[in-house]
C-alpha positions as CSV (number, residue, x, y, z in Angstrom):
1,X,184.8,67.6,122.6
2,X,182.4,67.0,119.7
3,X,181.1,70.6,119.9
4,X,184.6,71.8,119.1
5,X,185.2,69.3,116.3
6,X,185.3,72.0,113.6
7,X,188.0,74.0,115.5
8,X,190.2,70.9,115.9
9,X,189.8,70.0,112.2
10,X,190.8,73.5,111.2
11,X,193.9,73.5,113.5
12,X,194.9,70.1,112.2
13,X,194.6,71.4,108.6
14,X,196.6,74.5,109.5
15,X,199.3,72.3,111.1
16,X,199.5,70.0,108.0
17,X,199.8,73.0,105.7
18,X,202.6,74.5,107.8
19,X,204.3,71.1,107.9
20,X,204.2,70.8,104.2
21,X,205.5,74.3,103.7
22,X,208.4,73.7,106.1
23,X,209.4,70.5,104.4
24,X,209.5,72.1,100.9
25,X,212.9,73.3,99.6
26,X,212.0,76.9,100.4
27,X,212.7,79.2,103.3
28,X,209.4,80.1,105.1
29,X,208.9,83.7,106.0
30,X,206.5,84.7,108.7
31,X,205.7,88.4,108.6
32,X,204.3,90.2,111.5
33,X,201.0,90.7,109.8
34,X,201.0,87.0,108.7
35,X,201.3,85.9,112.4
36,X,198.5,88.2,113.4
37,X,196.3,86.9,110.6
38,X,196.9,83.3,111.7
39,X,196.0,84.3,115.3
40,X,192.8,86.1,114.1
41,X,191.7,83.1,112.0
42,X,192.2,80.6,114.9
43,X,190.4,83.0,117.3
44,X,187.4,83.3,114.9
45,X,187.3,79.5,114.5
46,X,187.3,79.2,118.3
47,X,184.6,81.8,118.6
48,X,182.2,80.2,116.1
49,X,182.9,76.8,117.6
50,X,181.9,78.2,121.0
51,X,178.8,79.9,119.4
52,X,177.6,76.6,117.9
53,X,177.5,75.1,121.4
54,X,175.3,77.9,122.8
55,X,171.8,78.0,121.4
56,X,171.1,81.6,122.6
57,X,174.3,82.8,120.8
58,X,173.6,80.7,117.7
59,X,170.1,82.0,117.2
60,X,171.0,85.5,115.9
61,X,173.6,84.1,113.5
62,X,171.0,81.7,112.2
63,X,168.8,84.7,111.5
64,X,171.6,86.4,109.6
65,X,172.1,83.3,107.5
66,X,168.4,83.2,106.6
67,X,168.6,86.5,104.7
68,X,169.5,86.1,101.0
69,X,171.4,89.3,100.7
70,X,173.5,88.5,103.8
71,X,174.3,85.1,102.5
72,X,175.3,86.5,99.1
73,X,177.5,89.0,100.8
74,X,179.0,86.2,102.9
75,X,179.9,84.2,99.8
76,X,181.7,87.2,98.3
77,X,183.5,88.0,101.5
78,X,184.6,84.3,101.7
79,X,186.1,84.6,98.2
80,X,188.1,87.6,99.3
81,X,189.2,85.9,102.5
82,X,190.4,82.8,100.6
83,X,192.6,85.0,98.4
84,X,193.9,87.0,101.4
85,X,194.8,83.8,103.2
86,X,196.6,82.4,100.2
87,X,198.6,85.6,100.1
88,X,199.5,85.4,103.8
89,X,201.7,82.3,103.4
90,X,205.1,83.6,102.4
91,X,208.4,82.0,101.6
92,X,211.7,82.6,99.8
93,X,212.5,80.2,96.9
94,X,216.0,78.7,96.6
95,X,218.3,80.2,94.0
96,X,219.5,77.8,91.2
97,X,222.9,76.3,91.8
98,X,225.7,77.8,89.8
99,X,228.1,75.1,88.7
100,X,229.1,72.1,90.8
101,X,229.5,72.0,94.5
102,X,233.1,72.5,95.7
103,X,234.2,70.3,98.5
104,X,231.6,69.9,101.3
105,X,230.1,73.3,100.8
106,X,226.4,72.6,100.0
107,X,224.9,75.7,101.4
108,X,221.6,76.6,99.8
109,X,221.1,80.3,99.0
110,X,217.6,81.7,98.9
111,X,216.2,84.5,96.7
112,X,215.6,87.9,98.2
113,X,212.2,87.9,96.5
114,X,209.4,86.8,98.9
115,X,206.6,84.9,97.3
116,X,203.3,83.7,98.6
117,X,201.0,80.8,97.7
118,X,198.9,83.3,95.7
119,X,201.9,84.2,93.7
120,X,202.4,80.6,92.8
121,X,198.8,80.2,91.8
122,X,199.0,83.4,89.7
123,X,202.4,82.7,88.2
124,X,201.1,83.0,84.6
125,X,199.8,86.5,85.4
126,X,202.9,87.5,87.5
127,X,205.4,86.6,84.8
128,X,203.7,88.1,81.8
129,X,205.2,91.6,82.1
130,X,205.0,93.8,79.0
131,X,207.0,97.0,78.2
132,X,204.3,99.5,79.2
133,X,200.6,100.2,79.0
134,X,198.1,98.0,77.2
135,X,194.4,98.2,77.4
136,X,192.2,95.3,78.5
137,X,192.3,92.3,76.1
138,X,194.6,94.2,73.8
139,X,197.2,92.7,71.5
140,X,199.2,95.8,71.0
141,X,200.7,98.5,73.2
142,X,198.5,101.5,74.1
143,X,200.9,104.1,72.8
144,X,202.7,104.3,69.5
145,X,206.5,104.0,69.3
146,X,209.2,103.9,66.7
147,X,209.6,100.5,65.0
148,X,212.2,99.5,62.6
149,X,210.9,97.7,59.5
150,X,212.5,94.9,57.5
151,X,213.8,97.4,54.9
152,X,215.5,99.5,57.5
153,X,212.9,102.3,57.7
154,X,211.3,103.4,60.9
155,X,207.6,103.8,61.4
156,X,205.7,105.1,64.4
157,X,203.0,102.5,65.2
158,X,201.5,100.3,67.9
159,X,203.9,97.4,68.8
160,X,202.7,93.9,69.4
161,X,202.6,92.7,73.0
162,X,205.1,90.1,74.1
163,X,202.4,88.0,75.9
164,X,199.0,89.4,75.3
165,X,197.5,87.8,72.2
166,X,200.9,86.3,71.2
167,X,199.2,83.1,70.1
168,X,197.4,85.0,67.3
169,X,199.1,84.9,63.9
170,X,196.9,87.6,62.4
171,X,195.4,89.7,65.3
172,X,193.3,91.8,63.0
173,X,191.5,88.8,61.5
174,X,191.5,86.3,64.3
175,X,191.0,88.5,67.4
176,X,187.2,88.7,67.5
177,X,186.6,85.0,66.8
178,X,189.2,84.0,69.4
179,X,187.6,86.2,72.1
180,X,184.2,84.9,71.3
181,X,185.3,81.3,71.3
182,X,187.2,81.6,74.6
183,X,184.2,83.4,76.2
184,X,181.9,80.5,75.2
185,X,184.4,78.0,76.5
186,X,184.6,79.8,79.8
187,X,180.8,79.9,80.1
188,X,180.5,76.1,79.3
189,X,183.3,75.2,81.7
190,X,181.7,77.2,84.5
191,X,178.3,75.7,83.7
192,X,179.6,72.1,83.9
193,X,181.6,72.8,87.1
194,X,178.6,74.5,88.7
195,X,176.2,71.7,87.7
196,X,178.5,69.0,89.1
197,X,179.2,71.0,92.3
198,X,175.5,71.7,92.9
199,X,174.5,68.1,92.2
200,X,177.1,66.7,94.6
201,X,176.3,69.2,97.4
202,X,172.5,68.7,96.9
203,X,173.0,64.9,97.2
204,X,174.8,65.5,100.5
205,X,172.2,67.9,101.8
206,X,169.3,65.8,100.7
207,X,170.6,62.7,102.5
208,X,171.2,64.9,105.6
209,X,167.7,66.1,105.5
210,X,166.3,62.6,104.7
211,X,164.7,63.8,101.5
212,X,164.6,62.7,97.9
213,X,167.0,64.6,95.7
214,X,164.2,65.7,93.4
215,X,162.2,67.1,96.3
216,X,165.2,68.9,97.7
217,X,166.1,70.5,94.3
218,X,162.5,71.6,94.0
219,X,162.6,73.2,97.4
220,X,165.9,75.0,96.4
221,X,164.4,76.3,93.2
222,X,161.3,77.6,95.1
223,X,163.5,79.1,97.9
224,X,161.8,77.0,100.6
225,X,164.9,75.7,102.3
226,X,166.0,76.8,105.8
227,X,169.1,78.4,104.3
228,X,168.8,80.3,101.0
229,X,170.7,77.7,99.0
230,X,169.3,79.1,95.8
231,X,171.2,82.3,96.4
232,X,174.3,80.5,97.5
233,X,174.3,78.4,94.4
234,X,173.9,81.4,92.1
235,X,176.7,83.3,93.8
236,X,179.0,80.2,93.6
237,X,178.1,80.0,89.9
238,X,179.1,83.6,89.4
239,X,182.4,83.0,91.1
240,X,183.1,79.9,89.0
241,X,182.3,82.0,85.9
242,X,184.9,84.6,87.0
243,X,187.5,81.9,87.5
244,X,186.9,80.3,84.1
245,X,187.0,83.7,82.4
246,X,190.3,84.4,84.1
247,X,191.7,81.1,82.9
248,X,190.3,81.4,79.3
249,X,190.9,85.1,78.8
250,X,193.2,86.3,81.5
251,X,196.1,83.9,80.7
252,X,196.4,84.4,76.9
253,X,195.5,88.1,77.2
254,X,195.7,90.8,79.9
255,X,192.1,90.8,81.0
256,X,192.3,94.2,82.8
257,X,195.3,95.5,80.8
258,X,198.8,96.4,82.1
259,X,200.2,99.4,84.0
260,X,203.0,101.8,83.3
261,X,205.8,99.2,83.8
262,X,203.8,96.4,82.1
263,X,202.5,94.5,85.2
264,X,199.2,92.8,84.8
265,X,196.5,94.9,86.4
266,X,194.4,91.8,87.3
267,X,197.4,90.4,89.2
268,X,197.8,93.7,91.1
269,X,194.1,93.9,92.0
270,X,194.1,90.4,93.4
271,X,197.4,91.0,95.4
272,X,195.8,94.1,96.9
273,X,193.1,92.1,98.6
274,X,195.3,91.0,101.4
275,X,196.3,94.6,102.2
276,X,192.7,95.7,102.4
277,X,191.7,92.8,104.6
278,X,194.7,93.2,106.9
279,X,194.0,96.9,107.5
280,X,190.3,96.2,108.0
281,X,190.7,93.4,110.5
282,X,194.0,94.0,112.4
283,X,193.0,97.6,113.0
284,X,189.9,96.3,114.7
285,X,192.0,94.1,117.0
286,X,194.0,97.1,118.1
287,X,190.9,99.3,118.5
288,X,188.7,96.9,120.6
289,X,190.8,96.6,123.8
290,X,190.9,100.4,124.1
291,X,187.2,101.0,123.3
292,X,185.8,98.1,125.4
293,X,188.0,98.5,128.5
294,X,187.9,102.3,128.7
295,X,184.3,102.6,127.7
296,X,183.0,100.1,130.3
297,X,185.3,101.5,133.0
298,X,184.1,105.1,132.3
299,X,180.4,104.1,132.5
300,X,180.7,101.8,135.5
301,X,183.1,103.6,137.9
302,X,182.1,107.1,136.9
303,X,183.8,109.8,139.1
304,X,187.4,110.8,138.4
305,X,187.9,107.6,136.2
306,X,185.1,108.8,133.9
307,X,186.6,112.3,133.8
308,X,190.1,111.0,132.9
309,X,188.8,108.7,130.1
310,X,186.6,111.4,128.7
311,X,189.5,113.9,128.7
312,X,191.7,111.3,126.9
313,X,189.4,110.6,124.0
314,X,188.2,114.3,123.8
315,X,191.9,115.4,123.5
316,X,192.6,112.6,121.0
317,X,189.5,113.7,118.9
318,X,190.7,117.3,118.8
319,X,193.9,116.3,117.0
320,X,193.5,115.7,113.3
321,X,193.9,112.0,112.7
322,X,195.8,112.5,109.4
323,X,198.5,114.4,111.3
324,X,198.9,111.6,113.8
325,X,199.1,109.0,111.1
326,X,201.6,111.0,109.1
327,X,203.8,111.6,112.1
328,X,203.8,107.9,113.0
329,X,204.5,106.7,109.5
330,X,207.3,109.2,109.1
331,X,208.8,108.0,112.4
332,X,208.7,104.4,111.2
333,X,210.3,105.4,107.9
334,X,213.1,107.1,109.8
335,X,213.6,104.0,111.9
336,X,213.7,101.8,108.9
337,X,216.2,104.1,107.1
338,X,218.5,104.1,110.1
339,X,218.4,100.4,110.7
340,X,218.5,98.7,107.2
341,X,220.3,95.6,108.6
342,X,217.2,94.5,110.5
343,X,215.3,93.7,107.3
344,X,216.5,91.0,104.9
345,X,214.0,91.8,102.2
346,X,211.9,94.8,101.0
347,X,208.7,92.9,101.9
348,X,209.7,92.7,105.6
349,X,210.3,96.5,105.6
350,X,207.0,97.2,103.9
351,X,205.2,94.8,106.3
352,X,206.5,96.7,109.3
353,X,205.1,99.9,107.9
354,X,201.7,98.2,107.3
355,X,201.7,96.9,110.9
356,X,202.3,100.4,112.3
357,X,199.7,101.8,110.0
358,X,197.2,99.3,111.5
359,X,198.4,100.3,115.0
360,X,198.0,104.0,114.5
361,X,194.6,103.6,112.8
362,X,193.4,101.5,115.7
363,X,194.7,104.1,118.3
364,X,192.9,106.9,116.5
365,X,189.6,105.1,115.8
366,X,188.5,103.7,119.2
367,X,187.0,106.8,120.5
368,X,183.6,106.5,118.8
369,X,182.9,103.0,120.1
370,X,184.2,104.0,123.5
371,X,181.6,106.7,123.7
372,X,178.8,104.3,122.8
373,X,179.9,101.7,125.4
374,X,180.2,104.4,128.1
375,X,176.6,105.5,127.5
376,X,175.3,101.9,127.4
377,X,177.2,101.1,130.6
378,X,175.7,104.1,132.3
379,X,172.3,102.8,131.5
380,X,173.0,99.2,132.5
381,X,174.5,100.0,135.9
382,X,171.2,101.5,137.0
383,X,169.1,98.4,136.2
384,X,167.8,96.3,139.0
385,X,169.9,93.2,138.6
386,X,173.1,95.3,138.5
387,X,172.0,97.1,141.7
388,X,171.2,93.8,143.3
389,X,174.6,92.4,142.5
390,X,176.2,95.5,144.0
391,X,174.1,95.2,147.1
392,X,175.1,91.6,147.6
393,X,178.8,92.6,147.6
394,X,179.8,91.3,144.2
395,X,183.1,92.7,143.1
396,X,183.3,95.2,140.3
397,X,185.3,92.8,138.1
398,X,182.6,90.1,138.3
399,X,179.8,92.7,137.6
400,X,181.7,93.9,134.5
401,X,182.6,90.4,133.1
402,X,179.3,88.6,134.0
403,X,176.6,91.3,133.5
404,X,177.8,94.4,131.7
405,X,180.2,93.0,129.1
406,X,177.7,90.3,127.7
407,X,175.0,93.0,127.4
408,X,177.2,95.4,125.3
409,X,178.7,92.8,123.0
410,X,176.0,93.4,120.4
411,X,177.2,97.0,120.2
412,X,180.8,95.8,119.8
413,X,179.9,93.3,117.1
414,X,177.8,95.8,115.2
415,X,180.6,98.5,115.4
416,X,183.2,96.0,114.2
417,X,181.4,95.0,111.1
418,X,180.4,98.5,110.3
419,X,183.9,99.9,110.8
420,X,185.5,97.3,108.5
421,X,184.5,99.0,105.3
422,X,185.5,102.4,106.5
423,X,189.0,101.1,107.3
424,X,189.3,99.6,103.9
425,X,188.5,102.9,102.3
426,X,190.8,104.7,104.7
427,X,193.8,102.8,103.3
428,X,193.0,104.0,99.8
429,X,192.7,107.6,101.0
430,X,195.9,107.5,103.1
431,X,197.9,105.9,100.3
432,X,196.6,108.5,97.9
433,X,198.0,111.3,100.0
434,X,201.3,109.4,100.6
435,X,201.0,108.3,104.2
436,X,199.5,104.9,103.7
437,X,201.3,101.6,103.0
438,X,204.8,101.4,101.6
439,X,205.0,102.4,97.9
440,X,206.6,99.0,97.2
441,X,203.5,97.2,98.6
442,X,200.7,96.4,96.2
443,X,197.4,97.9,97.4
444,X,194.3,99.5,96.0
445,X,195.4,102.9,97.4
446,X,198.7,102.7,95.6
447,X,197.0,101.7,92.4
448,X,194.6,104.7,92.7
449,X,197.6,107.0,93.5
450,X,199.4,105.8,90.4
451,X,196.2,106.2,88.3
452,X,196.0,109.9,89.3
453,X,198.7,110.7,86.8
454,X,197.5,108.2,84.3
455,X,194.2,110.0,84.0
456,X,196.0,113.1,82.7
457,X,197.6,111.2,79.8
458,X,196.4,111.4,76.3
459,X,194.9,108.9,75.6
460,X,193.6,108.3,79.1
461,X,194.7,105.2,80.9
462,X,191.5,104.3,82.8
463,X,191.6,100.6,83.5
464,X,194.0,100.7,86.6
465,X,191.7,103.1,88.4
466,X,188.5,101.2,87.4
467,X,190.0,97.8,88.5
468,X,191.0,99.1,91.9
469,X,187.7,100.8,92.4
470,X,185.8,97.7,91.2
471,X,187.5,95.3,93.6
472,X,187.2,97.7,96.5
473,X,183.6,98.4,95.7
474,X,182.5,94.8,95.8
475,X,184.4,94.2,99.1
476,X,182.9,97.2,100.8
477,X,179.4,96.5,99.4
478,X,179.5,92.9,100.6
479,X,180.8,94.1,104.0
480,X,178.0,96.7,104.3
481,X,175.3,94.3,103.3
482,X,176.5,91.7,105.8
483,X,176.9,94.3,108.6
484,X,173.3,95.4,108.0
485,X,172.0,91.9,108.6
486,X,174.2,91.5,111.7
487,X,172.9,94.8,113.0
488,X,169.3,93.8,112.5
489,X,169.8,90.4,114.2
490,X,171.8,91.6,117.2
491,X,170.3,95.1,117.9
492,X,167.1,94.7,120.0
493,X,166.1,98.2,119.2
494,X,165.3,97.3,115.6
495,X,162.5,95.1,116.7
496,X,163.7,92.3,114.4
497,X,166.5,91.0,116.6
498,X,166.5,88.0,118.9
499,X,165.2,89.0,122.3
């Protein structure tokens, strides 16, 4: 029971959060992808709780956590995951009451707009909508427009933004000093918060290790701790600096500019994180059962079963994946258009399309892992202990579950972490060609698709494309660095894994 304490704490916290949400004067909305995300989080919590109780399973993960680059990537991935989870708790706020209640009719009507906890956190960014484009940290629109002067004449000039830099009385004179002061404030706030956090956490770790605080801090500075706490503290400091910069500069200004309809690009970039994570993770859940089951069956049973499975994935590979995805998405769009009454909000309709995109990506991407597992199973079934189990009359199901499956899990784990970044990039490509997520859903792919026309403007609108590529780049880079560490720890052929 104690070994699974972390899992139970997480479940209790999740239940408390759900209870608080259901008692608020809002209407909770559980999308299909939200439910799958919750199931995935609970499954991962149960998996790592089980791993902690098994030393032979814990040892490779400990090796991963000893690598500075892997730990830095894990901190970055954790920040993305937190944002994605906040954006996976949806609800509909109540509409304001119009006039007095008449009689006993006290029905509460809810808005058709579906919000998330991330929307509440980012309310200052969500509500600061300008008329059109504005560059990062600008105080005026990006394009000139006709403005009427006090004397009645019209002049074509750059108009002041409604929110960006609105606190400045004289932008030309006060802009540079205000930016510099707010940047220094952000740096000081991040430094103070980082120092307090590091001190408190170091006190806890020092007591746990039964060391003096000064000795522990000296070991951290020299990089002599079991876990690379120096790297963790540096990454946390960078994240704190980003948060304070967003607070100090992103609220009074548009830190990454605005798009064509005046939406804050930083808000759009943060909202796109959930879409990328959902496609990268849920697609894997769809892919794994096909790949693991069919790959092991083909390698273990051989004969006509192997022939049928090879024929299936060879045929599937011969069909261009983009055509299958386009056909599936168009079929979903037709179903949605013919059944508008099934969806109360636009978000629910877009979520269904996202779910089917994950399904079709999973169905078209399992063949590579299936081939690997088939080849590995063909090798394993010829080993002595498998032959002995067969000679003693052990059933095929027991041989597969007790001997083959545990010995191919390192391949499954490596393939999962390596495919994640590829799936995140696939969403951007598919949305760019028009068969990705719904156009009403915020995603990096839709941002890049919109930026395609913006790059042809004069002057060029470059910040939307750069923001989408930047957020996607750091997510994919962190995933690749972490997957390299996982591969080295779990793959015995590298010579650095746990044998």
